[in-house]
N, C-alpha and C positions, 0 to 999 in steps of 0.2 A: 280460331282453331291455332291458326300459325302465329297469331299474335301472341296467344298463350304459350305456346312453345318457347317462342322468343323471350318472353318474360321470363319464363321458368329458368332459361338458359343464363340469362344476365344475373338473374337473383344468385345461381349455382356459381357462377364464375366470381361474382360479389363475395360469395362466402368462402368461396375456396383462396380467394385473396385476402382475405381479412384474416384467415385460419394462419396462413404463411406469415403474414406481418406479425401475428400474435407471438407465432414461436420464433420469429427473429428477434422481435422484443425480448420474450424470456431469455434467449440466448445472449444477447448484448446485456441484459441486465445480470445474469450470471457472470460473464467475464469481468465485470464493471466489480463486482462482490469479489471475485477470485484475485482481480488486481487490488482492491481495497485491501484485502487480508493480507496479501504479500507486503504491500506497503507496510502495513501495521506491525508485520513480523520484522520487517527489517528495521523500522524504527525502534522498536525495543531491544535487537539486537546491538545496533549502535548506540544506545544508552548502556546497556549492560557492559559493553565494551569499555564506554567512559569509565563507570564507577569501578570497573575492574583497576584500569590505569590509575585510577584516584586512590583506590585501597593501596596500591602497591606502592604509592607514592606517598601514604600518610606518614611513615615513620620517616620520610625525610621532612620531619616539619620544619617549617620555614623559620620558626621563632628559636626553635630548639637548636639545628644545625647553622641558624644563621647564614642562609643561602640567599642569594640573589635570584629572583625570578630565571634568569638565563641557565645559571649553572643548577638549579633544580631541574630544569628541562632536559640537560645534558645528562644529569645523574638519571632522571626519571624517563626520560623519552617522551614525555607528555609536560604541557605548561600547566603551571599551577596557577588558576583563578583565584 
């Protein structure tokens, strides 16, 4: 009788522990997903900024205006690769 009771208690404890671990794993996974999406958003913003600056500089075409790279950087505030 006592053994069954103890066994049942151990089983319940194990189940509770597993349930807690499961929820923690889910939370961890959710946080990871959020961090990834934020990083993705930041990356796209950086790329957008890069191309906006490039577009702004396109009319300072190096061949037409015949600027050196450093003077193009001075005018555009952005280096022309």
